[in-house]
N, C-alpha and C positions, 0 to 999 in steps of 0.2 A: 473319669476313668478312660484310659486309652484302650482301643480296640486291639485285641490279640490277632495277629496275622498268622496263618498257617503258611510257613515258608517251605513245606515240603513240596516236592514237584507236583503231587496230587492236589495239593492246596492251591498252587499257582494256576493249575488247570481249571479248578473249580472257580477261581477268582475271574479267570478269562471269560468263562461262561456267564458269570454274573454281569460283567461289563457289557457283554453282548446283549443280555436281556435287558439291562438298564438302557442301552442304546436304543433298542427297539421301542421301549415304552416311551422314552423321551422324544424320539424322532417322530412318532405317531402324533404327538402333541404339538411339536414345533412347526411353525410355518415354513413354506418353501422359501419365501423371501424374507429378508429382515426388514424391519421398519424402525424408525427412530421414535423412541418414547420420550416426549417432551417433559413429562412429570419426572421421570428418573434421569433424564439427560444422557441416555445411552441407547445403543442399538439392541433390539431384541435378538435372542438366540434363534438361529434358524436350523433346519435340518443338517446343512453342511457343517455347522459349528459343532453339533452333537456328534456327527460321524468323525469329524477330526479329533475331538476329545477322546472318543472311544479309541480310535486308532493309535493315538499317542499313549494311552494307558496300556494297550496291548504291547506296544513296542517297549515300554518301560518294564512290563512283566517279563518279556524276552531277555532284557538285559539282566535282570535279577537272575532268571533262570540260567542264562549262559554263565554268569558269575558263579553260581552255586553248583550247577549240574552239567555244564557244558553242552546244553541242548535247549532248543527253543520250545516255548509253550505253544505258540502260535507261528504257523508258517504263512508268510505273505507270498503269494504267487506272482503278483504284479502290482505295480503302483498305479493309481489312477485318481481322477478327481472325484469319482464315486466311491461307494463302499468298496474297499479292496477285496480281492478274491482271496479268502483265508481259509485255512484248515486248522482246527483245534487238534493238537496231537493228543494221543491216548496217554493215560496215566503211566502205563508200563513201558512206553517207548524210551 
């Protein structure tokens, strides 16, 4: 069964908060540096990979929100290699 997604603006804001929470949990577990896993034949996921995935998910949420409501869910204040400086907008904005 497919997950139902709340496409309201409030639902998108809630999802952004979930992405940030998930990023915190996963980045705490992830190593700072990637290493090659010979058994799996691939590189392990590191903190930067987790942050990049979260940032991309948040940008995708912004695209959906812009399409439906003409406003962003998350405001990216600057781009950087580290965790971007962001603000989650309020439900009523």
